[in-house]
N, C-alpha and C positions, 0 to 999 in steps of 0.2 A: 524501590525504583519509582521515580515520578513519571508523570505522563509525558513530559518532554523526553525523558530517557527512553520511554517506550517507543516514541516515534523514531528516535535515532536507531534503536535496535531493530525496528521494523525495516527501515531503509537499508541498514547493514545486512539484515537477513535476506532481503530481496536481492541484493547484489551478490549473494553466494550462489544463486541459481540452483538452490537446493530447497525444495518446498518444505522438507522436514524442519529446516531452520525457520522459515517463515511461519509455519504452523505453531511454533512455540510462543509466538507473540499474538496469536489470534484467539479470540474468544470462541468457544465451541459452537456458538450460534451466530457467527459472523455472517453478514450479508454484504455482498459487493454489487455495486451498480457500475458496470463498465459502459462505455458508449454503445456497444453492440450486444451486450448480454447481461442478464442478472444472474448471479450465483448465490444460492441460498444454503449451500452445505460446504463443509471443508473439502469434500471430494471434488465438487464442481470448481471451487476456487483453485484447488491444486491443479486440476486439468487446464484451467485457463492460464495460470502462471507458466506451467510447463510448455504449453503451446506458444506463449509469448516469447519465452526464452529460446524456443526452437526457431521462431521466425526472425527475431533480432538476436544475432549471435554476439556474444561478449557484451551484452547490454550493461550499461552503467546507468542506474536510476538515482535521481536526487530530488530533494525538496528544497525549494527556495521561497523566500518571502513568506515564511510560516507566520500565521496569525492565529493565536488562541482566542477564540471568540466567546466561549462559554466554558467555565470551569467551576466545579465544586468538589467536594470530597469524594464523590462517586463517579463523576463523568467529566470528560474533557473533550472539547471539539475544536479542531483546527482546520483552517483553510490554507492551501499553499499552491504554488505553481510547481507541477512536476516536470522534470526534464529527463530525457533519455538520450542515449547515444549508443551506437553499436553498428553491426554490419547486417544489411539486408541484401541477400543474393550477392554477397561479396563486396558490396558498395557501402561505404560509410554513410550513415544516416543519423539525424538527430531531430528532436522535436520536443514539444511541450504541451501541456494542457492544465486543466484546473482539477484540484482534488479537495475533497472534504473527508476528513477522518474523524471518527468518534471512538474514543477509548472509554472503557468502563473499568472500575476497580472491582476485582473479584473478592469473594469472601476471605480468601487467603492474603489479600492486600496487594495483589499484582495488578498492574494496568495491562489490559488486553484490548486489542483492536476489535471492535464489534461491527463497525460499518465503514466502508470506503465507497466513495462516489467519485469516479473519474469521468471527465468529459474533455472533449477537444477544446483548444483555445479558440475563442471567437475571433473571426477575421475583422 
């Protein structure tokens, strides 16, 4: 599986709303920088995802305008605009922001997400 496929699998796993699916594409030492919190363990990342899915019901997450800015045989970094839509307190909402994802190739040849940085879209 290539790094582009790893990103596709990550987005698909996110949309299952099942962290055990997301965890399959994460490196064990993944670090996330969200706008409001840094998560440095899979347990923290899982709690953050679960909370987000509870806040935005039926969320659909997507990545658009993906740009791979640094790639070699061991590491691949991309930038993209993330978009989401779902229901907050019963009302349909949507939004977007900026994302940076870093994938690393493990010893067994799999690409895993080791870092994600999400931020709000500048006004």
